[in-house]
matplotlib code that plots the C-alpha trace (Angstrom):
import matplotlib.pyplot as plt

x = [-8.9, -10.8, -7.9, -7.3, -10.9, -10.7, -7.5, -9.1, -12.2, -9.9, -8.3, -11.7, -12.6, -9.4, -10.0, -13.5, -12.2, -9.7, -12.5, -14.4, -11.5, -9.9, -12.2, -11.1, -7.5, -8.1, -10.4, -8.6, -8.0, -11.0, -12.1, -11.6, -8.3, -10.1, -12.9, -10.3, -8.4, -11.6, -12.7, -9.2, -9.2, -12.7, -11.5, -8.5, -10.8, -13.1, -10.4, -9.0, -12.4, -13.0, -9.7, -10.4, -14.1, -13.2, -10.5, -12.7, -15.6, -13.3, -11.8, -15.2, -16.7, -13.5, -13.8, -17.3, -15.9, -17.5, -15.4, -13.8, -15.1, -18.6, -17.4, -15.8, -19.0, -21.3, -19.0, -19.6, -23.4, -23.1, -20.8, -22.4, -24.5, -27.8, -27.1, -24.5, -22.5, -25.1, -25.5, -24.3, -21.2, -19.4, -17.6, -19.4, -22.9, -23.9, -22.0, -18.8, -20.3, -23.1, -25.5, -24.4, -26.8, -26.3, -24.4, -24.3, -20.5, -18.1, -16.2, -13.0, -14.1, -15.4, -12.1, -10.3, -12.7, -12.1, -8.3, -8.8, -10.9, -8.1, -5.6, -7.9, -8.4, -4.8, -3.8, -6.4, -5.0, -1.5, -2.6, -4.5, -3.1, -3.2, -2.6, -5.7, -7.6, -7.1, -7.9, -11.2, -11.9, -14.7, -16.4, -15.9, -17.4, -20.4, -21.0, -20.5, -22.9, -25.5, -25.3, -25.8, -28.7, -30.6, -30.1, -30.9, -34.2, -35.1, -34.3, -36.1, -39.1, -39.3, -39.2, -42.0, -44.3, -43.5, -41.8, -45.1, -45.5, -42.7, -43.2, -47.0, -46.9, -46.9, -43.7, -42.9, -39.9, -38.4, -38.7, -35.3, -35.7, -36.5, -33.6, -31.3, -32.4, -31.8, -28.2, -27.5, -28.4, -25.8, -22.6, -20.8, -18.4, -15.0, -13.5, -15.7, -15.5, -11.8, -11.4, -13.3, -11.3, -8.1, -9.0, -9.8, -6.7, -8.9, -7.8, -6.3, -8.6, -10.9, -14.0, -12.1, -10.7, -14.1, -15.7, -13.1, -13.2, -17.0, -17.2, -14.9, -17.0, -20.1, -18.7, -17.6, -21.0, -22.7, -20.7, -21.5, -25.2, -24.9, -23.4, -26.2, -29.0, -27.5, -27.2, -30.8, -32.0, -30.0, -31.2, -34.7, -34.8, -35.6, -33.3, -31.0, -29.3, -26.4, -25.5, -25.8, -23.6, -20.9, -20.8, -20.6, -17.7, -15.8, -16.0, -15.2, -12.5, -10.8, -10.9, -9.5, -7.0, -5.6, -5.3, -3.5, -1.0, -0.4, 0.5, 2.6, 4.7, 4.8, 8.1, 10.1, 8.6, 9.7, 13.3, 13.6, 12.4, 14.7, 17.8, 17.4, 17.7, 15.6, 12.4, 10.9, 11.2, 9.7, 6.7, 6.1, 6.3, 4.2, 1.5, 1.6, 0.9, -2.2, -3.4, -2.7, -4.6, -7.5, -7.7, -7.4, -10.3, -12.4, -11.8, -13.0, -16.2, -15.2, -14.9, -11.5, -11.4, -11.4, -8.2, -6.6, -7.4, -6.0, -2.8, -2.6, -3.1, -0.7, 2.1, 1.0, 3.3, 6.4, 8.5, 7.6, 4.2, 6.0, 7.7, 4.5, 2.4, 5.1, 5.5, 1.9, 0.5, 0.5, -1.0, -3.7, -4.4, -4.7, -6.9, -9.2, -11.1, -11.7, -13.4, -15.8, -16.5, -17.3, -19.6, -21.5, -21.8, -23.9, -26.7, -29.7, -30.6, -33.5, -35.5, -35.0, -37.4, -40.4, -43.0, -43.3, -39.6, -38.7, -41.3, -39.9, -36.3, -37.0, -38.6, -35.8, -33.2, -34.9, -35.0, -31.4, -30.1, -32.1, -31.0, -27.3, -27.2, -29.0, -27.5, -24.0, -24.7, -26.4, -23.8, -21.0, -22.8, -22.9, -19.2, -17.7, -18.3, -20.0, -23.1, -21.0, -18.5, -21.4, -23.1, -19.9, -19.7, -23.4, -22.8, -19.6, -21.6, -24.3, -22.4, -22.7, -20.4, -18.3, -19.6, -23.3, -22.9, -21.2, -24.0, -26.6, -24.8, -24.8, -28.5, -29.2, -26.9, -28.5, -32.0, -32.9, -33.8, -35.2, -33.7, -36.2, -35.1, -31.5, -32.1, -33.7, -30.7, -28.2, -30.3, -29.9, -26.1, -25.8, -27.8, -26.1, -22.7, -23.7, -25.1, -23.6, -19.9, -20.5, -22.4, -19.7, -17.0, -18.9, -19.2, -15.5, -14.6, -16.3, -13.8, -15.6, -14.4, -15.3, -14.9, -16.5, -13.4, -9.8, -8.1, -5.7, -6.0, -2.7, -3.7, -1.4, 2.2, 5.1, 5.2, 8.6, 8.9, 12.0, 11.9, 13.2, 14.0, 12.1, 10.6, 13.6, 15.9, 13.3, 13.1, 16.9, 17.2, 14.4, 16.6, 19.4, 16.9, 15.5, 19.0, 19.9, 16.8, 17.5, 21.1, 19.9, 17.8, 14.4, 12.0, 10.3, 7.0, 5.7, 2.0, 1.2, -2.2, -0.8, 2.7, 4.5, 6.7, 6.1, 9.3, 9.4, 12.1, 10.9, 8.8, 9.8, 7.3, 8.1, 6.4, 7.6, 6.6, 7.2, 5.0, 6.2, 8.5, 9.0, 9.7, 7.2, 8.0, 5.5, 7.0, 6.6, 7.9, 10.9, 12.0, 12.2, 15.9, 16.7, 14.9, 16.8, 20.1, 19.3, 18.2, 21.3, 23.5, 21.5, 22.0, 25.7, 25.9, 23.7, 26.0, 29.0, 27.3, 26.5, 30.1, 31.4, 28.9, 30.3, 33.7, 32.2, 33.8, 32.0, 28.7, 29.4, 30.4, 27.3, 25.1, 26.7, 26.0, 22.3, 22.4, 24.7, 23.2, 21.2, 21.1, 18.6, 16.2, 15.7, 14.4, 12.1, 10.5, 10.1, 6.5, 5.1, 6.0, 2.7, 0.8, 2.3, 1.9, -1.3, -1.6, -1.9, 1.2, 3.6, 5.2, 7.3, 8.7, 9.5, 10.1, 12.1, 15.9, 16.8, 16.4, 13.7, 11.8, 11.8, 10.5, 7.9, 6.7, 6.4, 4.5, 2.1, 1.6, 0.5, -1.9, -3.4, -3.9, -5.7, -2.9, -2.4, -4.3, -3.4, -3.1, -0.2, 2.0, 4.4, 4.7, 5.6, 8.2, 9.7, 10.0, 11.5, 14.1, 14.9, 15.8, 17.9, 19.9, 21.0, 22.1, 21.3, 19.2, 20.8, 22.2, 24.0, 23.1, 20.8, 18.5, 17.3, 15.1, 13.8, 11.7, 10.5, 8.2, 5.3, 2.1, 0.3, -0.2, -1.7, -0.2, 2.6, 2.4, 4.7, 5.3, 7.6, 9.0, 11.5, 13.7, 15.6, 18.2, 18.8, 18.9, 21.5, 20.7, 24.1, 24.3, 27.0, 28.6, 28.4, 26.1, 22.7, 19.7, 17.1, 14.7, 13.1, 11.1, 9.4, 8.2, 6.2, 5.5, 3.3, 5.1, 3.1, 1.6, 3.7, 4.3, 6.8, 8.8, 12.4, 11.1, 9.7, 13.0, 14.8, 12.4, 12.9, 16.7, 16.3, 14.1, 16.4, 19.6, 18.8, 20.0, 17.1, 14.5, 16.2, 16.5, 12.8, 11.7, 14.0, 12.7, 9.0, 7.0, 3.8, 2.9, 0.7, 3.7, 5.8, 3.1, 2.7, 6.5, 6.3, 3.9, 6.0, 7.0, 10.7, 11.0, 13.3, 11.4, 11.8, 14.7, 16.2, 13.1, 13.1, 16.8, 16.2, 13.2, 15.4, 18.1, 15.5, 14.2, 17.8, 18.6, 15.5, 16.3, 19.9, 18.6, 16.2, 18.8, 21.2, 18.5, 17.7, 21.4, 21.8, 18.8, 20.2, 23.6, 21.9, 20.0]
y = [42.6, 43.0, 42.1, 39.0, 37.9, 38.5, 36.4, 33.7, 33.7, 33.4, 30.4, 28.8, 29.4, 27.8, 24.9, 24.6, 24.4, 21.8, 19.8, 19.8, 18.5, 16.2, 13.1, 12.4, 11.9, 10.5, 7.6, 6.0, 2.7, 0.4, -2.2, -2.0, -0.1, 2.5, 2.9, 3.3, 6.0, 7.8, 7.8, 9.0, 11.8, 12.8, 13.1, 15.2, 17.6, 17.9, 18.8, 21.4, 23.0, 23.0, 24.7, 27.5, 27.9, 28.1, 30.6, 32.8, 32.6, 33.3, 36.3, 37.7, 37.4, 38.8, 41.9, 42.3, 42.2, 38.8, 35.9, 34.0, 30.8, 31.9, 32.3, 28.9, 27.3, 29.2, 28.3, 24.6, 25.2, 26.7, 24.1, 21.2, 18.4, 20.1, 23.2, 23.5, 20.3, 18.0, 20.0, 17.8, 19.0, 17.6, 14.5, 14.6, 13.3, 13.5, 16.7, 17.4, 16.7, 14.2, 13.3, 10.1, 7.2, 7.2, 10.5, 13.9, 13.7, 10.9, 8.9, 10.3, 14.0, 13.3, 11.7, 14.8, 16.9, 14.7, 15.1, 18.9, 19.0, 17.1, 19.7, 22.5, 21.1, 20.2, 23.8, 25.1, 22.9, 24.2, 27.8, 27.1, 28.7, 25.9, 28.1, 30.2, 27.1, 25.5, 28.8, 28.9, 25.1, 25.3, 28.0, 26.0, 22.9, 24.7, 26.6, 23.5, 21.4, 24.3, 24.6, 20.9, 20.4, 23.5, 23.2, 19.5, 20.1, 23.1, 21.3, 18.1, 20.0, 21.9, 18.5, 17.1, 20.0, 21.1, 18.3, 17.0, 20.0, 18.6, 14.9, 14.7, 12.5, 13.1, 12.5, 11.8, 13.0, 9.5, 9.0, 8.4, 11.3, 13.7, 12.5, 12.9, 16.4, 17.2, 15.8, 17.6, 20.9, 20.2, 20.3, 23.7, 24.3, 24.7, 25.5, 28.4, 30.0, 29.5, 31.2, 34.3, 34.4, 34.1, 36.9, 39.1, 38.0, 36.7, 33.1, 33.1, 35.7, 34.6, 34.6, 32.9, 30.1, 29.6, 29.3, 26.8, 24.6, 24.7, 23.8, 20.8, 19.7, 20.2, 17.9, 15.3, 15.3, 15.2, 12.1, 10.6, 11.3, 9.9, 6.6, 6.3, 7.0, 4.6, 1.9, 2.4, 2.2, -0.9, -2.7, -1.3, -0.7, 2.2, 4.1, 1.5, 3.6, 1.3, 0.8, 4.6, 5.3, 2.9, 4.5, 7.9, 7.0, 5.3, 8.2, 11.0, 8.8, 8.3, 12.0, 13.2, 10.4, 11.0, 14.7, 14.1, 11.6, 13.9, 16.9, 14.8, 13.2, 16.2, 17.6, 14.3, 13.8, 17.3, 16.8, 13.5, 15.2, 18.2, 16.0, 15.5, 19.3, 18.9, 21.0, 19.1, 15.8, 17.4, 18.6, 15.3, 13.3, 15.9, 15.7, 12.0, 12.1, 14.1, 11.6, 8.6, 10.4, 11.1, 7.5, 6.2, 8.4, 7.3, 3.6, 4.2, 5.8, 9.5, 11.9, 12.2, 16.0, 15.5, 13.4, 16.0, 18.7, 16.7, 16.2, 19.9, 21.0, 18.4, 20.0, 23.6, 24.3, 23.0, 25.0, 22.4, 24.2, 27.1, 24.7, 22.8, 26.0, 27.5, 24.5, 23.4, 26.8, 26.4, 22.9, 24.4, 27.2, 24.6, 22.0, 23.8, 25.7, 22.3, 21.1, 24.0, 23.9, 20.2, 20.9, 23.4, 20.8, 18.7, 21.3, 20.3, 23.7, 22.5, 21.0, 24.0, 26.1, 23.8, 25.6, 22.7, 22.1, 25.8, 26.5, 23.7, 24.6, 28.2, 27.0, 24.5, 27.2, 29.6, 27.0, 25.9, 29.5, 30.3, 27.1, 27.6, 31.3, 31.2, 27.8, 29.3, 32.9, 32.3, 30.0, 32.5, 35.4, 33.5, 32.9, 36.4, 37.4, 40.7, 40.8, 41.7, 38.8, 36.4, 37.5, 36.9, 33.4, 32.8, 33.9, 31.8, 28.7, 29.3, 28.2, 24.5, 22.8, 19.7, 17.5, 18.5, 17.6, 14.3, 13.4, 14.3, 12.2, 9.2, 9.6, 9.8, 6.9, 4.8, 5.5, 7.1, 10.4, 11.1, 13.3, 16.0, 16.0, 15.9, 19.0, 20.8, 20.0, 21.1, 24.3, 25.1, 24.4, 26.6, 29.5, 29.5, 29.4, 32.3, 34.9, 34.2, 34.8, 38.4, 39.1, 37.4, 39.4, 42.7, 41.9, 41.1, 44.4, 46.4, 47.5, 46.4, 44.3, 40.6, 40.0, 41.8, 41.2, 40.5, 40.6, 37.7, 36.5, 38.1, 37.9, 40.7, 40.0, 42.4, 44.8, 46.3, 49.2, 50.5, 53.7, 53.3, 56.3, 55.1, 52.1, 51.3, 51.0, 48.8, 46.4, 46.1, 45.7, 43.2, 40.7, 41.0, 40.5, 37.4, 36.1, 36.6, 34.8, 31.8, 31.6, 31.3, 28.3, 29.9, 29.0, 31.9, 32.1, 35.1, 35.9, 37.8, 39.0, 40.7, 41.6, 40.1, 37.2, 34.4, 33.0, 29.9, 27.9, 25.2, 27.1, 30.6, 32.4, 35.9, 37.8, 41.0, 43.3, 46.8, 49.9, 52.7, 54.0, 51.4, 47.7, 46.0, 42.9, 40.8, 38.4, 37.0, 39.3, 36.9, 37.1, 41.0, 41.1, 38.5, 40.6, 43.7, 41.8, 40.3, 43.6, 45.3, 42.7, 42.9, 46.7, 46.3, 43.9, 46.2, 49.2, 47.2, 46.4, 50.1, 51.1, 48.5, 49.8, 53.3, 51.9, 51.0, 53.5, 52.5, 54.2, 57.1, 54.7, 52.5, 55.7, 56.6, 53.2, 53.8, 56.2, 54.3, 53.7, 50.4, 48.0, 48.6, 45.9, 47.8, 50.8, 48.7, 47.0, 50.1, 51.1, 54.6, 56.8, 58.6, 55.7, 56.4, 60.2, 62.2, 64.9, 67.6, 66.4, 67.8, 71.3, 72.7, 75.7, 75.0, 78.0, 76.6, 77.1, 74.6, 70.9, 71.3, 73.9, 71.7, 68.7, 70.9, 72.2, 68.6, 67.4, 70.3, 69.3, 65.8, 67.2, 69.5, 66.6, 64.6, 62.1, 62.5, 64.2, 67.9, 67.6, 65.1, 67.3, 68.2, 64.5, 63.5, 66.4, 65.3, 61.7, 62.6, 64.9, 62.2, 59.9, 62.7, 63.1, 59.5, 59.7, 62.3, 61.3, 63.9, 61.7, 63.2, 64.7, 67.1, 64.4, 64.1, 61.2, 62.1, 59.3, 57.7, 54.9, 56.4, 55.3, 58.3, 56.7, 53.3, 53.1, 54.6, 58.4, 60.4, 64.1, 65.5, 69.0, 70.9, 73.9, 74.9, 77.1, 74.3, 74.0, 72.5, 68.9, 67.5, 65.6, 62.9, 65.1, 68.3, 70.0, 71.6, 69.3, 70.4, 67.4, 66.2, 63.0, 62.6, 59.1, 58.0, 54.4, 52.7, 51.1, 47.9, 47.2, 45.5, 48.2, 48.3, 51.0, 50.2, 48.9, 52.4, 54.1, 51.8, 52.8, 56.5, 55.9, 54.2, 57.0, 59.8, 58.1, 59.0, 62.6, 63.2, 62.6, 65.0, 67.6, 67.3, 67.8, 70.8, 72.5, 71.9, 75.1, 73.8, 71.2, 69.4, 69.1, 67.5, 65.0, 64.1, 63.6, 61.1, 59.0, 59.1, 55.7, 55.6, 52.1, 51.7, 51.7, 50.1, 47.7, 48.3, 46.9, 43.8, 43.2, 43.4, 40.9, 38.5, 38.8, 38.0, 34.9, 33.6, 34.2, 32.3, 29.4, 29.2, 29.3, 26.5, 24.4, 24.9, 24.0, 20.7, 19.9, 20.6, 18.4, 15.6, 15.8, 15.7, 12.5]
z = [-131.7, -135.0, -137.1, -135.0, -135.4, -139.2, -139.4, -137.4, -139.6, -142.6, -140.9, -140.4, -144.1, -145.2, -142.9, -144.3, -147.9, -146.9, -145.2, -148.4, -150.5, -148.0, -148.1, -151.7, -150.5, -146.9, -147.8, -150.7, -148.9, -148.3, -145.8, -142.0, -142.5, -144.7, -142.0, -139.3, -141.3, -142.1, -138.4, -137.3, -140.0, -138.9, -135.3, -136.4, -138.3, -135.3, -132.9, -135.3, -135.8, -132.0, -131.3, -133.9, -132.8, -129.1, -129.7, -131.9, -129.4, -126.4, -128.2, -129.2, -125.7, -124.1, -126.4, -125.0, -121.4, -120.9, -119.6, -122.4, -121.1, -122.1, -125.7, -125.7, -124.3, -126.8, -129.7, -128.8, -129.0, -132.5, -134.0, -132.1, -133.5, -132.6, -134.7, -137.4, -136.8, -138.4, -141.6, -144.6, -146.4, -149.4, -148.2, -144.8, -145.5, -141.7, -141.0, -139.2, -135.8, -136.4, -133.6, -131.9, -131.0, -127.2, -126.5, -128.1, -129.0, -129.8, -127.2, -128.6, -128.2, -124.7, -123.8, -124.9, -122.9, -119.8, -120.2, -120.4, -117.3, -115.4, -116.6, -115.5, -112.0, -111.6, -112.4, -110.0, -107.3, -108.0, -107.7, -104.4, -101.3, -98.8, -95.8, -96.6, -97.6, -94.2, -92.5, -94.3, -94.5, -91.9, -93.9, -97.2, -95.6, -94.2, -97.4, -99.5, -97.4, -97.3, -101.1, -101.6, -99.2, -100.2, -103.9, -103.8, -102.1, -104.3, -107.6, -106.6, -105.5, -108.8, -110.5, -108.3, -109.0, -112.5, -114.4, -115.5, -117.8, -119.9, -119.6, -119.1, -116.0, -112.2, -110.1, -106.5, -104.5, -104.6, -108.4, -110.0, -112.5, -109.6, -107.5, -110.5, -111.2, -107.5, -107.7, -110.9, -109.1, -106.3, -108.4, -108.6, -111.5, -109.9, -113.3, -114.2, -110.7, -110.7, -114.1, -112.9, -109.6, -111.5, -113.9, -110.9, -108.9, -106.1, -106.1, -102.7, -101.1, -98.3, -100.5, -103.4, -101.3, -99.6, -103.0, -104.3, -101.2, -101.1, -104.8, -104.3, -101.3, -103.5, -106.1, -103.6, -102.0, -105.4, -106.4, -103.0, -103.6, -107.2, -105.9, -103.3, -105.8, -108.4, -105.7, -104.7, -108.3, -109.1, -105.9, -106.4, -102.7, -100.4, -98.1, -96.5, -93.8, -93.0, -96.6, -97.3, -94.3, -95.6, -99.0, -97.5, -95.1, -97.9, -100.3, -97.8, -96.2, -99.6, -100.4, -97.0, -96.7, -100.2, -99.5, -96.2, -97.7, -100.8, -98.6, -96.3, -99.1, -101.4, -100.1, -100.2, -103.7, -104.7, -103.4, -105.4, -108.6, -108.2, -108.2, -111.9, -112.4, -115.6, -115.5, -118.4, -116.5, -113.5, -115.5, -117.2, -113.9, -112.0, -114.7, -114.7, -111.0, -111.7, -114.3, -111.9, -109.1, -111.4, -112.5, -109.0, -107.8, -110.7, -109.9, -106.4, -107.5, -107.4, -110.3, -112.0, -111.5, -107.7, -108.0, -110.2, -107.7, -104.8, -106.8, -107.4, -103.9, -102.7, -104.7, -104.2, -101.3, -103.0, -105.5, -108.1, -108.4, -110.1, -112.6, -113.4, -113.8, -116.1, -118.4, -118.4, -119.2, -123.0, -122.6, -120.4, -122.9, -125.6, -123.9, -121.5, -124.2, -125.8, -122.6, -122.5, -126.2, -126.0, -123.1, -125.2, -128.0, -125.7, -125.5, -127.6, -128.7, -130.9, -128.0, -125.8, -127.8, -127.3, -125.0, -122.5, -122.2, -122.0, -119.3, -117.1, -117.9, -116.7, -113.5, -112.9, -113.6, -111.1, -108.3, -108.9, -108.8, -105.6, -103.9, -104.7, -104.0, -100.6, -99.7, -100.1, -98.9, -95.6, -94.0, -95.3, -93.7, -90.4, -90.6, -90.4, -94.0, -94.8, -96.9, -99.9, -99.3, -98.6, -101.9, -103.8, -102.3, -103.2, -106.8, -107.0, -106.1, -108.8, -112.0, -112.9, -115.2, -115.7, -112.8, -113.4, -117.1, -116.2, -113.8, -116.4, -119.0, -116.7, -116.1, -119.8, -120.7, -117.9, -119.1, -115.8, -117.3, -120.7, -123.5, -122.6, -118.9, -120.0, -122.2, -119.3, -117.1, -119.7, -120.2, -116.5, -116.7, -119.7, -118.4, -115.0, -116.8, -119.0, -116.6, -113.2, -114.1, -115.2, -112.0, -110.0, -111.8, -111.2, -107.5, -107.3, -108.9, -106.1, -103.6, -100.4, -97.5, -97.6, -93.9, -90.9, -88.7, -89.8, -86.4, -85.9, -89.5, -90.7, -94.3, -95.4, -96.4, -96.2, -99.2, -100.1, -102.7, -104.5, -106.5, -110.1, -112.4, -115.4, -117.1, -119.3, -116.2, -114.5, -117.5, -117.6, -113.8, -113.7, -115.6, -113.0, -110.1, -111.8, -112.4, -108.7, -107.5, -109.9, -108.8, -105.3, -106.1, -106.8, -109.6, -111.4, -113.1, -115.1, -114.5, -117.7, -116.7, -113.5, -115.0, -112.0, -111.2, -108.6, -107.1, -104.9, -103.2, -100.8, -98.2, -99.3, -101.6, -103.0, -105.8, -107.5, -110.3, -111.4, -111.9, -114.1, -111.4, -108.8, -108.0, -105.7, -103.7, -101.6, -99.1, -95.6, -92.8, -92.1, -95.7, -95.9, -95.0, -97.7, -100.3, -99.3, -99.5, -102.9, -104.4, -103.2, -104.9, -108.1, -108.1, -107.7, -110.6, -112.7, -112.0, -113.0, -116.4, -116.9, -116.3, -118.8, -121.4, -121.0, -122.2, -125.6, -128.0, -131.2, -130.5, -132.9, -135.6, -135.1, -135.4, -138.7, -140.1, -139.8, -142.7, -144.9, -148.3, -148.1, -151.0, -153.8, -152.6, -149.3, -151.3, -153.3, -150.3, -148.1, -147.2, -147.7, -144.8, -145.2, -143.8, -140.4, -140.5, -140.0, -142.7, -140.0, -138.2, -140.8, -140.6, -143.4, -141.4, -137.7, -135.5, -132.7, -132.4, -129.6, -129.2, -126.6, -128.6, -131.7, -129.7, -128.0, -131.5, -132.9, -129.9, -130.3, -133.9, -132.7, -130.2, -132.7, -135.1, -132.4, -132.1, -128.4, -125.5, -125.2, -121.4, -121.9, -124.0, -121.1, -120.1, -123.7, -124.0, -120.7, -121.8, -125.2, -123.6, -121.0, -123.9, -125.5, -122.3, -122.5, -126.1, -128.8, -131.8, -134.0, -136.8, -139.9, -143.3, -141.4, -140.0, -136.4, -135.1, -131.6, -130.2, -127.0, -125.6, -123.6, -121.9, -123.4, -126.9, -127.7, -131.3, -133.3, -133.6, -135.9, -136.6, -139.2, -139.3, -141.4, -140.5, -143.6, -141.8, -139.3, -135.5, -133.2, -132.2, -131.1, -134.4, -135.2, -137.9, -135.8, -138.4, -137.7, -138.2, -140.8, -141.0, -137.7, -137.4, -133.9, -133.2, -130.1, -129.5, -126.8, -123.8, -123.8, -127.3, -130.0, -132.7, -135.6, -133.8, -134.8, -138.2, -138.8, -137.8, -140.2, -143.0, -142.2, -142.4, -145.8, -147.1, -146.0, -147.0, -150.6, -151.4, -153.8, -151.1, -148.7, -151.5, -152.4, -148.8, -148.2, -151.3, -150.5, -149.9, -148.1, -145.5, -148.1, -150.5, -147.8, -147.0, -150.7, -151.0, -148.1, -150.1, -153.3, -154.6, -155.1, -156.5, -159.6, -162.9, -166.3, -167.1, -163.6, -161.9, -164.2, -163.4, -159.7, -160.1, -162.0, -159.3, -156.6, -158.5, -159.0, -155.3, -154.1, -156.5, -155.1, -151.5, -152.1, -153.8, -150.9, -148.4, -150.3, -150.3, -146.6, -145.8, -148.0, -146.2, -142.8, -143.8]

ax = plt.figure().add_subplot(projection="3d")
ax.plot(x, y, z, "-o")
ax.set_aspect("equal")
plt.show()
């Protein structure tokens, strides 16, 4: 993690240097065209800096076991116009993110953030389990309504009694600023709660589905309330009940009607798209549907994100959901951090530290948290949820986010609330976003039941397990299983965080993954026979492949080629082997006489050097010997390279031993092995495993290196020889360098000629 952050900081520094030099080249033309180019260039710089800052912040907070979204949000605060963004730089007199006249960020950046929020809610909708959503729709509706009513009253009352400390004037409950603060407090951040639920794999759990459905209802009711309040303010009238009822029915009717139509026509739409057989076209048209739905809802007075969510849940029960999630994943990872970063940029950090504003902000924060928590928890507790499950729902309703900020921005742009009131609202949004996700994540991590009674709910699916001899076999067999599913018309999606695959074909949904020694399938009860049949066929195909591999007769010849003398350039570029070996993991005189005794002795060396836990020695020996049973690692010229991948280590571990009189190791040339290099690599992490083996081969292919090691008298002498630089010296080195320069020149010349021919 540290190296990634350092590399990212280096990228930021490089981008900063480029920022300082770029204006001289970007603004050469004058007039309107020059201003347009300058504005476009500024936007490009801003997006690039936002991407880097969001990535850095997310990685840093993730390393602290805090949700990455918090880092993305906090990064926006730091680089925003109210902190570092407005600091003048060479070529940027007003800073990289200057404060805008009417809104904290530019229209272009806000447009990008809006697009990102649409992507986020569309993906959340695609991941929603509709069956569970309908099962808990009553709970979601009651929790959502409870959260809206209680939080609206609490937030408005806090404004009535305490807003005067920040503005210096008294307020009534019907004042526009008070009503706006009440509405801002009603909106729950679907995106933030969804990210936490996804990280904890609770998206389709009873509490997760209730939170998501209640949050959507919160946002819908918040937008309805916003439309009502805006209508009252524009008409300068009181509460007109018939008009208010008409607005409410129109809004709710549009939402429910669009959802029903989307679900009804999703399958025919899916069948039409699948006829193309092109997953790229399916992805583009599916995402276009989300954009059209978002725009349609905005035109009818609802938030775009509600339309995107409706489009997502409409397609969630089709196999297109797998295709869309798979191909939009990179787009989501690119754009969603931009949204949270831009939201952070809208926080006026300077004003938050004024005593009057800070005091009201803390009171408003307290009332908004209590209103949402108890407004969501109490209805959930009355609806079969345990106190633990109801508390999770209450915490899941606390974070505010996109809709709250949108409402606050509308109030600021309309002149209904002042900059001070806006800052207090954003302070509440920021703080609830900061501290509630860790509390929610901690509550989700506790292994306690969320429901008091589960009879009749049938929430569990059939789980099928198949024992697998080892991880290597599982990794190879997995490809055959995936191929069998895809040949039968399934779409597959790899869930990296959970190390499992989701497979869908029409109404059939199956997931599978593997533990170190077994395959695990989750499916509906009626699909169990199909899973057994498919896995049996995959095993038969895998067995056929293994039998064909046994007919390969060139294995011995391939092994001998490993120690053929490499070209001189390979020797010059090899790294010192000592960087991989601990000084105490070297033994000049091994005592073992058999293969297993040698391996046991080398593993003990690693344990004594602190390179692996002593209690895991037997496990490592067993794994190395299992690898030896498949194919011996005794090479030739007295070299043996025993190795294995294991969960015991988290990075490359190497031990080197010498037995001058040799020991039998089933070598390719039939001779005893004298030099033994034991290598352990982690199962999961990316390590230069085979690269190290190649470097060992290059080092020991030179007779002088083998001779030096065999003549060494002490462990320290062996370790020093591993660090010896064997690069050619003098005129040979200059000759090799000249050859490298000539080869690079010819390669570039050929590349230019090829490009010219292609044009």
